[in-house]
All heavy atoms as an XYZ file, in Angstrom:
844
protein
N    -107.122   -156.847    -31.013
C    -105.799   -156.778    -30.423
C    -105.766   -155.744    -29.289
O    -105.166   -155.999    -28.254
C    -104.782   -156.435    -31.521
C    -103.365   -156.452    -31.047
S    -102.913   -158.126    -30.590
C    -101.202   -157.955    -30.421
N    -106.408   -154.586    -29.508
C    -106.441   -153.563    -28.467
C    -107.161   -154.074    -27.233
O    -106.773   -153.759    -26.115
C    -107.119   -152.297    -28.984
C    -106.273   -151.500    -29.950
C    -106.985   -150.226    -30.344
C    -106.173   -149.435    -31.341
N    -106.841   -148.193    -31.726
N    -108.201   -154.850    -27.432
C    -108.968   -155.380    -26.303
C    -108.110   -156.314    -25.453
O    -108.169   -156.285    -24.222
C    -110.209   -156.110    -26.805
N    -107.270   -157.116    -26.093
C    -106.396   -158.036    -25.354
C    -105.353   -157.251    -24.558
O    -105.088   -157.555    -23.392
C    -105.723   -159.031    -26.319
C    -106.777   -159.971    -26.906
C    -104.631   -159.820    -25.612
C    -106.257   -160.885    -27.982
N    -104.794   -156.213    -25.169
C    -103.809   -155.369    -24.468
C    -104.448   -154.670    -23.279
O    -103.859   -154.599    -22.200
C    -103.215   -154.350    -25.420
S    -102.102   -155.079    -26.637
N    -105.649   -154.156    -23.451
C    -106.353   -153.477    -22.365
C    -106.666   -154.449    -21.239
O    -106.478   -154.128    -20.063
C    -107.636   -152.824    -22.891
C    -108.465   -152.059    -21.879
C    -107.649   -150.928    -21.263
C    -109.720   -151.516    -22.518
N    -107.115   -155.645    -21.601
C    -107.404   -156.664    -20.595
C    -106.137   -157.024    -19.823
O    -106.151   -157.128    -18.599
C    -107.999   -157.908    -21.261
C    -108.334   -159.065    -20.321
C    -109.381   -158.632    -19.299
C    -108.832   -160.251    -21.119
N    -105.022   -157.170    -20.541
C    -103.754   -157.472    -19.887
C    -103.333   -156.381    -18.918
O    -102.883   -156.655    -17.810
N    -103.501   -155.142    -19.318
C    -103.168   -154.013    -18.452
C    -104.033   -154.021    -17.198
O    -103.534   -153.804    -16.092
C    -103.333   -152.694    -19.216
C    -103.064   -151.422    -18.428
C    -101.612   -151.375    -17.959
C    -103.389   -150.202    -19.258
N    -105.321   -154.269    -17.349
C    -106.229   -154.314    -16.203
C    -105.854   -155.433    -15.235
O    -105.914   -155.254    -14.021
C    -107.674   -154.467    -16.674
C    -108.276   -153.255    -17.371
C    -109.661   -153.593    -17.914
C    -108.339   -152.064    -16.441
N    -105.438   -156.566    -15.761
C    -105.014   -157.679    -14.910
C    -103.771   -157.296    -14.119
O    -103.682   -157.542    -12.918
C    -104.776   -158.954    -15.758
C    -104.086   -160.026    -14.936
C    -106.092   -159.476    -16.311
N    -102.801   -156.663    -14.770
C    -101.572   -156.245    -14.086
C    -101.887   -155.247    -12.975
O    -101.381   -155.358    -11.857
C    -100.558   -155.651    -15.095
C     -99.403   -154.986    -14.377
C    -100.055   -156.733    -16.026
N    -102.740   -154.282    -13.254
C    -103.124   -153.290    -12.244
C    -103.845   -153.963    -11.081
O    -103.566   -153.674     -9.914
C    -103.990   -152.173    -12.868
C    -104.591   -151.286    -11.800
C    -103.162   -151.348    -13.844
N    -104.752   -154.873    -11.383
C    -105.497   -155.565    -10.327
C    -104.562   -156.385     -9.448
O    -104.686   -156.379     -8.215
C    -106.572   -156.454    -10.942
N    -103.603   -157.081    -10.052
C    -102.649   -157.871     -9.274
C    -101.805   -156.957     -8.396
O    -101.558   -157.254     -7.231
C    -101.763   -158.726    -10.208
C    -102.602   -159.847    -10.826
C    -100.571   -159.307     -9.444
C    -101.890   -160.619    -11.913
N    -101.382   -155.829     -8.926
C    -100.602   -154.875     -8.140
C    -101.360   -154.379     -6.929
O    -100.813   -154.261     -5.842
N    -102.631   -154.110     -7.099
C    -103.448   -153.657     -5.968
C    -103.633   -154.759     -4.945
O    -103.623   -154.506     -3.751
C    -104.789   -153.140     -6.450
C    -104.671   -151.820     -7.157
C    -106.018   -151.307     -7.555
N    -105.849   -150.091     -8.319
C    -106.670   -149.074     -8.241
N    -107.712   -149.122     -7.478
N    -106.446   -147.997     -8.957
N    -103.810   -155.982     -5.380
C    -103.956   -157.097     -4.452
C    -102.690   -157.304     -3.646
O    -102.749   -157.536     -2.442
C    -104.297   -158.385     -5.214
C    -105.718   -158.511     -5.736
C    -105.852   -159.790     -6.571
C    -106.719   -158.525     -4.602
N    -101.526   -157.211     -4.288
C    -100.272   -157.386     -3.564
C    -100.088   -156.311     -2.513
O     -99.672   -156.580     -1.404
C     -99.095   -157.381     -4.540
C     -98.992   -158.648     -5.349
C     -97.815   -158.638     -6.305
O     -97.069   -157.637     -6.328
O     -97.651   -159.627     -7.021
N    -100.434   -155.078     -2.843
C    -100.320   -153.991     -1.869
C    -101.276   -154.219     -0.708
O    -100.922   -154.031      0.448
C    -100.597   -152.639     -2.547
O     -99.657   -152.466     -3.602
C    -100.447   -151.501     -1.559
N    -102.484   -154.646     -1.009
C    -103.471   -154.888      0.035
C    -103.055   -156.041      0.933
O    -103.378   -156.072      2.113
C    -104.831   -155.181     -0.586
N    -102.303   -157.007      0.410
C    -101.876   -158.151      1.193
C    -100.545   -157.924      1.890
O     -99.974   -158.844      2.439
C    -101.779   -159.392      0.289
C    -103.138   -159.884     -0.117
O    -104.104   -159.729      0.623
N    -103.232   -160.467     -1.295
N    -100.011   -156.718      1.852
C     -98.795   -156.419      2.583
C     -97.522   -156.582      1.789
O     -96.466   -156.762      2.368
N     -97.592   -156.523      0.495
C     -96.386   -156.676     -0.306
C     -95.782   -155.324     -0.659
O     -95.000   -155.228     -1.575
C     -96.702   -157.463     -1.580
N     -96.152   -154.280      0.075
C     -95.619   -152.956     -0.196
C     -94.194   -152.825      0.316
O     -93.610   -153.769      0.850
N     -93.643   -151.649      0.160
C     -92.252   -151.401      0.560
C     -92.011   -151.668      2.040
O     -90.924   -152.060      2.434
C     -91.866   -149.971      0.217
N     -93.049   -151.478      2.851
C     -92.908   -151.660      4.302
C     -93.646   -152.902      4.802
O     -94.066   -152.952      5.963
C     -93.412   -150.420      5.020
S     -92.450   -148.944      4.650
N     -93.835   -153.867      3.933
C     -94.513   -155.096      4.336
C     -95.976   -154.837      4.611
O     -96.654   -154.215      3.808
N     -96.448   -155.268      5.752
C     -97.869   -155.118      6.084
C     -98.205   -153.726      6.603
O     -99.359   -153.377      6.738
C     -98.293   -156.179      7.097
C     -98.271   -157.568      6.520
C     -98.777   -158.592      7.484
C     -98.751   -159.963      6.827
N     -99.341   -160.982      7.674
N     -97.207   -152.959      6.902
C     -97.415   -151.592      7.371
C     -97.355   -150.633      6.184
O     -96.918   -150.989      5.100
C     -96.333   -151.223      8.390
O     -96.577   -149.954      8.950
N     -97.791   -149.409      6.421
C     -97.712   -148.389      5.379
C     -96.552   -147.450      5.693
O     -96.148   -147.334      6.864
C     -99.007   -147.557      5.308
O     -99.152   -146.818      6.536
C    -100.229   -148.437      5.074
N     -96.019   -146.779      4.687
C     -94.959   -145.804      4.965
C     -95.417   -144.725      5.953
O     -94.622   -144.268      6.776
C     -94.662   -145.208      3.587
C     -95.019   -146.294      2.631
C     -96.221   -146.966      3.252
N     -96.694   -144.348      5.896
C     -97.197   -143.335      6.831
C     -97.155   -143.834      8.273
O     -96.789   -143.096      9.187
C     -98.634   -142.917      6.458
C     -98.703   -141.897      5.347
C     -98.354   -142.446      3.961
O     -98.464   -143.664      3.740
O     -97.971   -141.635      3.107
N     -97.515   -145.098      8.488
C     -97.464   -145.659      9.846
C     -96.016   -145.757     10.336
O     -95.730   -145.490     11.498
C     -98.133   -147.035      9.885
C     -99.637   -146.982      9.665
S    -100.521   -145.950     10.859
C    -100.249   -146.844     12.365
N     -95.120   -146.137      9.446
C     -93.706   -146.220      9.816
C     -93.140   -144.830     10.100
O     -92.314   -144.666     10.996
C     -92.896   -146.921      8.724
C     -93.263   -148.378      8.529
C     -93.085   -149.221      9.783
O     -92.022   -149.120     10.439
O     -94.001   -149.994     10.111
N     -93.592   -143.832      9.360
C     -93.134   -142.457      9.590
C     -93.534   -141.988     10.983
O     -92.763   -141.290     11.656
C     -93.696   -141.526      8.519
N     -94.716   -142.373     11.431
C     -95.170   -141.978     12.768
C     -94.281   -142.563     13.858
O     -94.096   -141.949     14.907
C     -96.624   -142.398     12.984
C     -97.648   -141.653     12.138
C     -99.038   -142.252     12.331
C     -97.657   -140.170     12.482
N     -93.706   -143.730     13.611
C     -92.807   -144.358     14.587
C     -91.515   -143.560     14.743
O     -90.788   -143.737     15.713
C     -92.480   -145.787     14.160
C     -93.663   -146.726     14.209
C     -93.258   -148.098     13.730
C     -94.436   -149.038     13.664
N     -94.052   -150.367     13.131
N     -91.237   -142.689     13.758
C     -90.017   -141.886     13.810
C     -90.235   -140.525     14.462
O     -89.400   -139.638     14.344
C     -89.450   -141.721     12.398
C     -88.952   -143.005     11.750
C     -88.536   -142.746     10.312
C     -87.796   -143.600     12.533
N     -91.349   -140.363     15.170
C     -91.641   -139.096     15.852
C     -90.500   -138.640     16.764
O     -90.204   -137.443     16.820
C     -92.949   -139.205     16.622
N     -89.813   -139.550     17.472
C     -88.699   -139.100     18.317
C     -87.567   -138.439     17.526
O     -86.709   -137.783     18.100
C     -88.199   -140.382     18.990
C     -89.316   -141.351     18.876
C     -90.063   -140.987     17.633
N     -87.574   -138.604     16.216
C     -86.508   -138.061     15.370
C     -86.836   -136.677     14.816
O     -86.038   -136.112     14.057
C     -86.265   -138.998     14.187
S     -85.806   -140.677     14.639
N     -87.987   -136.135     15.167
C     -88.465   -134.895     14.547
C     -87.443   -133.764     14.603
O     -87.133   -133.164     13.576
C     -89.788   -134.466     15.177
N     -86.927   -133.463     15.763
C     -85.972   -132.354     15.881
C     -84.658   -132.671     15.164
O     -84.086   -131.812     14.506
C     -85.707   -132.020     17.347
C     -86.879   -131.349     18.040
S     -87.439   -129.842     17.210
C     -86.009   -128.808     17.340
N     -84.202   -133.915     15.304
C     -82.947   -134.314     14.672
C     -83.047   -134.292     13.154
O     -82.037   -134.147     12.467
C     -82.545   -135.707     15.149
N     -84.265   -134.422     12.615
C     -84.471   -134.408     11.161
C     -84.658   -132.993     10.625
O     -84.748   -132.798      9.418
C     -85.679   -135.260     10.801
N     -84.697   -132.020     11.527
C     -84.846   -130.628     11.114
C     -83.579   -129.815     11.344
O     -83.346   -128.815     10.686
C     -86.013   -129.977     11.870
C     -87.345   -130.575     11.510
C     -88.464   -130.032     12.370
O     -88.295   -129.053     13.088
N     -89.612   -130.664     12.314
N     -82.764   -130.254     12.315
C     -81.563   -129.508     12.680
C     -80.391   -130.469     12.851
O     -80.388   -131.300     13.762
C     -81.812   -128.746     13.985
C     -80.617   -127.941     14.450
O     -79.608   -127.843     13.713
O     -80.686   -127.407     15.573
N     -79.423   -130.368     11.972
C     -78.282   -131.290     11.981
C     -77.441   -131.172     13.247
O     -76.716   -132.090     13.603
C     -77.414   -131.027     10.750
C     -76.465   -132.136     10.439
C     -75.815   -131.995      9.078
O     -76.206   -131.109      8.306
O     -74.913   -132.785      8.800
N     -77.562   -130.080     13.951
C     -76.774   -129.874     15.159
C     -77.476   -130.387     16.419
O     -76.859   -130.438     17.482
C     -76.438   -128.399     15.303
C     -75.475   -127.902     14.240
C     -75.136   -126.446     14.462
C     -74.104   -125.874     13.579
N     -74.069   -126.049     12.226
N     -78.754   -130.755     16.318
C     -79.464   -131.230     17.502
C     -79.063   -132.666     17.828
O     -78.640   -133.425     16.953
C     -80.982   -131.134     17.303
O     -81.418   -132.107     16.395
N     -79.179   -133.004     19.094
C     -78.873   -134.370     19.527
C     -79.916   -135.328     18.967
O     -81.083   -134.970     18.799
C     -78.869   -134.466     21.050
C     -77.688   -133.732     21.668
O     -76.638   -133.625     20.999
O     -77.821   -133.274     22.813
N     -79.492   -136.557     18.713
C     -80.403   -137.589     18.241
C     -80.743   -138.483     19.428
O     -79.855   -139.119     20.001
C     -79.773   -138.431     17.109
C     -80.762   -139.455     16.601
C     -79.293   -137.538     15.975
N     -82.008   -138.513     19.851
C     -82.400   -139.340     20.994
C     -82.162   -140.833     20.732
O     -82.245   -141.294     19.589
C     -83.896   -139.067     21.159
C     -84.184   -137.849     20.359
C     -83.137   -137.781     19.287
N     -81.899   -141.582     21.793
C     -81.656   -143.019     21.668
C     -82.845   -143.745     21.035
O     -82.655   -144.637     20.210
C     -81.349   -143.647     23.033
C     -79.981   -143.246     23.553
O     -79.116   -142.864     22.738
O     -79.776   -143.324     24.784
N     -84.075   -143.352     21.426
C     -85.243   -144.041     20.862
C     -85.383   -143.747     19.364
O     -85.906   -144.558     18.616
C     -86.530   -143.748     21.629
C     -86.826   -142.281     21.787
O     -86.006   -141.414     21.490
N     -88.017   -141.985     22.287
N     -84.894   -142.625     18.907
C     -84.857   -142.325     17.473
C     -83.875   -143.269     16.789
O     -84.194   -143.874     15.755
C     -84.459   -140.870     17.237
S     -84.065   -140.485     15.510
N     -82.690   -143.405     17.362
C     -81.671   -144.284     16.778
C     -82.169   -145.725     16.685
O     -81.916   -146.407     15.690
C     -80.383   -144.218     17.589
S     -79.533   -142.630     17.465
N     -82.895   -146.170     17.707
C     -83.436   -147.533     17.688
C     -84.428   -147.718     16.544
O     -84.383   -148.734     15.836
C     -84.101   -147.859     19.026
C     -83.131   -147.956     20.171
C     -83.822   -147.992     21.526
O     -85.046   -147.997     21.625
N     -83.031   -148.002     22.586
N     -85.302   -146.733     16.341
C     -86.285   -146.826     15.265
C     -85.612   -146.752     13.895
O     -85.990   -147.470     12.971
C     -87.345   -145.728     15.395
C     -88.301   -145.913     16.541
C     -89.113   -147.198     16.408
O     -89.467   -147.630     15.323
N     -89.398   -147.808     17.541
N     -84.630   -145.888     13.751
C     -83.909   -145.760     12.487
C     -83.158   -147.053     12.175
O     -83.112   -147.490     11.024
C     -82.953   -144.550     12.513
C     -82.010   -144.554     11.329
C     -83.758   -143.257     12.544
N     -82.597   -147.673     13.201
C     -81.886   -148.943     13.000
C     -82.853   -150.005     12.477
O     -82.528   -150.729     11.533
C     -81.234   -149.401     14.304
C     -80.414   -150.650     14.140
C     -79.688   -151.006     15.417
C     -78.834   -152.240     15.195
N     -78.036   -152.568     16.377
N     -84.042   -150.091     13.078
C     -85.039   -151.071     12.621
C     -85.453   -150.783     11.185
O     -85.497   -151.678     10.350
C     -86.294   -151.010     13.509
C     -86.164   -151.680     14.831
C     -87.498   -151.610     15.551
C     -87.360   -151.907     17.009
N     -88.642   -151.742     17.725
N     -85.766   -149.539     10.914
C     -86.242   -149.155      9.591
C     -85.142   -149.278      8.544
O     -85.414   -149.618      7.396
C     -86.772   -147.722      9.636
C     -87.657   -147.277      8.497
C     -88.854   -148.185      8.324
C     -88.133   -145.857      8.747
N     -83.906   -149.045      8.937
C     -82.783   -149.121      8.019
C     -82.499   -150.527      7.513
O     -81.779   -150.706      6.532
N     -83.084   -151.531      8.152
C     -82.920   -152.910      7.688
C     -83.679   -153.148      6.391
O     -83.458   -154.135      5.712
C     -83.367   -153.882      8.774
C     -82.481   -153.830      9.992
C     -83.018   -154.645     11.159
O     -84.102   -155.199     11.110
N     -82.252   -154.703     12.221
N     -84.595   -152.236      6.070
C     -85.364   -152.326      4.832
C     -85.231   -150.990      4.101
O     -86.069   -150.105      4.271
C     -86.829   -152.640      5.142
C     -87.670   -152.784      3.906
O     -87.252   -152.462      2.798
N     -88.892   -153.253      4.088
N     -84.162   -150.805      3.315
C     -83.930   -149.516      2.649
C     -85.090   -149.058      1.769
O     -85.347   -147.873      1.661
C     -82.673   -149.753      1.816
C     -81.981   -150.885      2.484
C     -83.073   -151.751      3.035
N     -85.824   -149.997      1.173
C     -86.982   -149.628      0.354
C     -88.059   -148.969      1.187
O     -88.681   -147.989      0.777
N     -88.279   -149.493      2.378
C     -89.257   -148.901      3.287
C     -88.756   -147.549      3.788
O     -89.521   -146.596      3.882
C     -89.519   -149.839      4.458
S     -90.763   -149.225      5.627
N     -87.467   -147.470      4.092
C     -86.889   -146.205      4.543
C     -87.120   -145.109      3.508
O     -87.518   -144.000      3.849
C     -85.395   -146.380      4.821
C     -84.647   -145.177      5.357
C     -85.235   -144.713      6.676
C     -83.173   -145.523      5.535
N     -86.920   -145.433      2.244
C     -87.161   -144.456      1.180
C     -88.638   -144.107      1.079
O     -88.993   -142.947      0.909
C     -86.657   -144.981     -0.162
S     -84.871   -144.866     -0.317
N     -89.493   -145.122      1.185
C     -90.934   -144.876      1.121
C     -91.370   -143.955      2.260
O     -92.209   -143.073      2.071
C     -91.710   -146.188      1.170
N     -90.771   -144.134      3.422
C     -91.084   -143.263      4.568
C     -90.615   -141.837      4.282
O     -91.337   -140.873      4.523
C     -90.446   -143.815      5.865
C     -90.508   -142.794      6.984
C     -91.131   -145.100      6.275
N     -89.403   -141.701      3.753
C     -88.863   -140.369      3.450
C     -89.714   -139.637      2.412
O     -89.798   -138.420      2.429
C     -87.423   -140.489      2.929
C     -86.436   -140.959      3.960
S     -86.079   -139.707      5.180
C     -85.136   -138.569      4.206
N     -90.333   -140.398      1.514
C     -91.142   -139.807      0.457
C     -92.621   -139.711      0.832
O     -93.421   -139.217      0.042
C     -91.000   -140.635     -0.833
C     -89.597   -140.685     -1.421
C     -89.534   -141.698     -2.558
C     -89.152   -139.319     -1.896
N     -92.983   -140.174      2.026
C     -94.387   -140.199      2.438
C     -94.932   -138.800      2.716
O     -94.182   -137.868      3.034
C     -94.564   -141.070      3.685
O     -94.031   -140.416      4.824
N     -96.231   -138.677      2.595
C     -96.892   -137.405      2.903
C     -96.701   -137.031      4.369
O     -96.572   -135.858      4.705
C     -98.385   -137.484      2.567
C     -98.629   -137.549      1.072
O     -97.767   -137.075      0.300
O     -99.682   -138.075      0.667
N     -96.686   -138.036      5.238
C     -96.493   -137.776      6.666
C     -95.141   -137.129      6.921
O     -95.045   -136.152      7.658
C     -96.612   -139.093      7.465
O     -97.893   -139.670      7.215
C     -96.443   -138.864      8.948
N     -94.111   -137.662      6.294
C     -92.772   -137.095      6.472
C     -92.701   -135.688      5.905
O     -92.143   -134.775      6.524
C     -91.730   -137.995      5.815
N     -93.282   -135.504      4.726
C     -93.249   -134.179      4.097
C     -93.987   -133.148      4.933
O     -93.509   -132.026      5.119
C     -93.869   -134.249      2.699
C     -93.035   -135.013      1.704
C     -93.767   -135.121      0.385
C     -93.091   -136.104     -0.537
N     -93.877   -136.359     -1.743
N     -95.143   -133.526      5.466
C     -95.948   -132.556      6.221
C     -95.396   -132.285      7.611
O     -95.772   -131.314      8.252
C     -97.401   -133.027      6.312
O     -97.484   -134.212      7.077
N     -94.471   -133.134      8.088
C     -93.918   -132.935      9.432
C     -92.814   -131.898      9.465
O     -92.345   -131.519     10.529
C     -93.389   -134.261      9.978
O     -92.235   -134.639      9.262
N     -92.383   -131.457      8.295
C     -91.360   -130.420      8.247
C     -89.939   -130.929      8.291
O     -89.009   -130.148      8.496
N     -89.755   -132.232      8.096
C     -88.379   -132.737      8.097
C     -87.642   -132.229      6.873
O     -88.234   -131.915      5.852
C     -88.300   -134.280      8.135
C     -88.782   -134.889      6.818
C     -89.011   -134.847      9.324
C     -88.278   -136.283      6.603
N     -86.345   -132.134      7.002
C     -85.488   -131.742      5.896
C     -84.762   -133.015      5.463
O     -83.921   -133.537      6.201
C     -84.488   -130.684      6.342
C     -85.142   -129.388      6.764
C     -84.101   -128.392      7.240
C     -84.764   -127.110      7.697
N     -83.781   -126.194      8.294
N     -85.086   -133.543      4.269
C     -84.462   -134.804      3.842
C     -82.944   -134.781      3.896
O     -82.310   -135.765      4.281
C     -84.968   -134.988      2.409
C     -86.228   -134.207      2.349
C     -86.036   -133.048      3.287
N     -82.355   -133.642      3.547
C     -80.892   -133.552      3.555
C     -80.325   -133.644      4.966
O     -79.166   -134.018      5.163
C     -80.418   -132.277      2.855
C     -80.816   -130.983      3.537
C     -82.219   -130.468      3.205
O     -83.000   -131.167      2.560
O     -82.518   -129.328      3.620
N     -81.140   -133.326      5.975
C     -80.724   -133.469      7.372
C     -81.094   -134.862      7.878
O     -80.306   -135.509      8.568
C     -81.376   -132.375      8.251
C     -81.060   -132.594      9.724
C     -80.920   -130.988      7.811
N     -82.280   -135.340      7.507
C     -82.753   -136.646      7.975
C     -81.812   -137.771      7.560
O     -81.602   -138.715      8.327
C     -84.166   -136.903      7.453
N     -81.236   -137.662      6.377
C     -80.351   -138.748      5.933
C     -79.042   -138.803      6.717
O     -78.310   -139.770      6.616
C     -80.060   -138.682      4.417
C     -79.330   -137.405      4.055
C     -81.327   -138.862      3.614
C     -78.791   -137.397      2.637
N     -78.766   -137.795      7.534
C     -77.561   -137.809      8.359
C     -77.780   -138.534      9.682
O     -76.818   -138.799     10.398
C     -77.060   -136.378      8.649
O     -78.002   -135.696      9.493
C     -76.848   -135.590      7.367
N     -79.027   -138.844     10.004
C     -79.330   -139.443     11.311
C     -78.637   -140.787     11.516
O     -78.042   -140.994     12.578
C     -80.851   -139.523     11.546
C     -81.401   -138.106     11.732
C     -81.176   -140.395     12.759
C     -82.912   -138.025     11.864
N     -78.658   -141.731     10.558
C     -77.954   -143.001     10.829
C     -76.479   -142.810     11.180
O     -75.967   -143.464     12.091
C     -78.121   -143.779      9.520
C     -79.380   -143.232      8.922
C     -79.365   -141.763      9.284
N     -75.816   -141.892     10.507
C     -74.410   -141.630     10.820
C     -74.292   -140.986     12.199
O     -73.400   -141.332     12.975
C     -73.788   -140.727      9.756
C     -72.315   -140.491      9.969
C     -71.696   -139.688      8.858
C     -70.206   -139.533      9.080
N     -69.575   -138.774      8.004
N     -75.187   -140.049     12.508
C     -75.156   -139.378     13.814
C     -75.471   -140.345     14.942
O     -75.083   -140.116     16.089
C     -76.128   -138.193     13.816
C     -75.625   -137.074     12.905
C     -76.672   -136.070     12.496
N     -77.432   -135.490     13.568
C     -78.645   -134.962     13.399
N     -79.219   -134.936     12.216
N     -79.291   -134.454     14.424
N     -76.171   -141.442     14.629
C     -76.462   -142.485     15.620
C     -75.320   -143.501     15.712
O     -75.398   -144.440     16.507
C     -77.741   -143.230     15.241
S     -79.258   -142.284     15.464
N     -74.295   -143.335     14.882
C     -73.162   -144.268     14.827
C     -73.616   -145.687     14.484
O     -73.094   -146.659     15.039
C     -72.374   -144.261     16.145
C     -71.702   -142.949     16.380
O     -71.116   -142.361     15.476
N     -71.805   -142.451     17.605
N     -74.597   -145.802     13.581
C     -75.066   -147.120     13.165
C     -74.059   -147.713     12.185
O     -73.735   -147.106     11.164
C     -76.443   -147.028     12.509
C     -77.569   -146.498     13.406
C     -78.878   -146.443     12.634
C     -77.712   -147.352     14.651
N     -73.579   -148.885     12.500
C     -72.565   -149.529     11.664
C     -73.155   -150.011     10.343
O     -72.533   -149.874      9.296
C     -71.943   -150.702     12.418
N     -74.331   -150.594     10.384
C     -74.958   -151.151      9.175
C     -76.001   -150.190      8.639
O     -77.201   -150.381      8.790
C     -75.621   -152.501      9.494
C     -74.614   -153.532      9.944
O     -73.489   -153.516      9.431
O     -74.960   -154.357     10.807
N     -75.543   -149.141      7.987
C     -76.471   -148.174      7.410
C     -76.359   -148.249      5.889
O     -75.281   -148.527      5.364
C     -76.217   -146.770      7.925
C     -74.835   -146.233      7.719
C     -74.701   -144.869      8.403
N     -73.419   -144.286      8.139
C     -72.375   -144.373      8.940
N     -72.467   -145.030     10.080
N     -71.243   -143.802      8.620
N     -77.476   -148.021      5.209
C     -77.458   -148.115      3.745
C     -76.726   -146.936      3.118
O     -77.314   -145.932      2.759
C     -78.936   -148.128      3.367
C     -79.621   -147.453      4.508
C     -78.789   -147.733      5.731
N     -75.414   -147.046      3.004
C     -74.586   -145.977      2.464
C     -74.839   -145.848      0.967
O     -74.789   -146.817      0.230
C     -73.094   -146.254      2.724
C     -72.234   -145.174      2.107
C     -72.840   -146.362      4.212
N     -75.129   -144.644      0.532
C     -75.300   -144.374     -0.882
C     -76.604   -144.859     -1.472
O     -76.780   -144.840     -2.674
N     -77.522   -145.327     -0.655
C     -78.804   -145.806     -1.174
C     -79.595   -144.628     -1.692
O     -79.683   -143.602     -1.044
C     -79.585   -146.539     -0.074
C     -80.747   -147.316     -0.613
C     -80.571   -148.590     -1.121
C     -82.007   -146.762     -0.653
C     -81.628   -149.297     -1.628
C     -83.068   -147.462     -1.171
C     -82.874   -148.732     -1.651
O     -83.929   -149.429     -2.165
N     -80.153   -144.765     -2.865
C     -80.879   -143.664     -3.490
C     -82.378   -143.895     -3.409
O     -82.854   -144.984     -3.659
C     -80.454   -143.505     -4.946
C     -78.985   -143.135     -5.073
C     -78.580   -142.990     -6.506
C     -77.094   -142.649     -6.563
N     -76.611   -142.584     -7.906
N     -83.082   -142.849     -3.080
C     -84.536   -142.928     -2.951
C     -85.246   -142.399     -4.187
O     -86.393   -142.013     -4.117
C     -84.997   -142.145     -1.725
S     -84.494   -142.887     -0.173
N     -84.606   -142.319     -5.292
C     -85.269   -141.876     -6.511
C     -85.033   -140.403     -6.783
O     -84.374   -139.695     -6.051
N     -85.603   -139.965     -7.870
C     -85.366   -138.612     -8.342
C     -86.120   -137.542     -7.563
O     -85.916   -136.362     -7.785
C     -85.713   -138.521     -9.823
S     -84.555   -139.505    -10.805
N     -86.990   -137.945     -6.629
C     -87.679   -136.948     -5.836
C     -86.716   -136.192     -4.942
O     -87.004   -135.117     -4.468
C     -88.810   -137.591     -5.019
C     -89.934   -138.057     -5.904
C     -91.111   -138.459     -5.106
C     -92.235   -138.890     -6.051
N     -93.434   -139.197     -5.369
N     -85.557   -136.799     -4.667
C     -84.522   -136.120     -3.910
C     -83.389   -135.758     -4.863
O     -82.230   -136.014     -4.590
C     -83.971   -137.016     -2.780
C     -84.926   -137.234     -1.667
C     -85.174   -138.500     -1.203
C     -85.572   -136.177     -1.073
C     -86.044   -138.715     -0.160
C     -86.446   -136.381     -0.022
C     -86.679   -137.653      0.432
N     -83.724   -135.183     -5.972
C     -82.725   -134.937     -6.998
C     -81.553   -134.116     -6.493
O     -80.452   -134.216     -6.999
C     -83.354   -134.265     -8.218
O     -83.929   -133.041     -7.850
N     -81.761   -133.327     -5.448
C     -80.641   -132.563     -4.905
C     -79.688   -133.482     -4.134
O     -78.555   -133.114     -3.874
C     -81.141   -131.452     -3.997
O     -81.798   -131.994     -2.872
N     -80.149   -134.691     -3.777
C     -79.335   -135.602     -3.010
C     -78.758   -136.737     -3.838
O     -77.807   -137.372     -3.441
C     -80.188   -136.236     -1.893
C     -80.860   -135.260     -0.946
C     -81.734   -136.009      0.034
C     -79.840   -134.447     -0.194
N     -79.351   -136.998     -4.986
C     -78.914   -138.118     -5.804
C     -78.673   -137.668     -7.224
O     -79.068   -136.582     -7.621
C     -79.982   -139.232     -5.820
O     -81.170   -138.685     -6.390
C     -80.266   -139.756     -4.444
N     -78.046   -138.487     -7.978
C     -77.818   -138.212     -9.384
C     -78.796   -139.048    -10.184
O     -78.675   -140.258    -10.240
C     -76.372   -138.553     -9.778
C     -75.378   -137.764     -8.997
N     -75.155   -136.422     -9.215
C     -74.582   -138.114     -7.965
C     -74.240   -135.998     -8.372
N     -73.885   -137.003     -7.606
N     -79.765   -138.408    -10.795
C     -80.811   -139.122    -11.541
C     -80.494   -139.162    -13.022
O     -79.892   -138.305    -13.558
C     -82.149   -138.440    -11.320
S     -82.621   -138.449     -9.584
């Protein structure tokens, strides 16, 4: 019985890896790290709530905001963390860009426990 359970677990893990390799991740065929790099124009705006948000930043945020799962994956990525962004400031960018269709109240998990109720 244990052997069957172990085999089942290995199959599930293998399928999960295949789906990720084939582009079924949060950001489709791209990785959250690659998507985070596209948000380079937002660097200052993600560190200082009083700084202006460049138009090219707003355009990238609008594109990324169409996939809230990818947006969260980007916010939680190592690239975003190492760039010095402040998540509590970064989440204000869609509003500062006056984006009408922004994911209001979308939660990115307990890693932002100061921002969400887990």
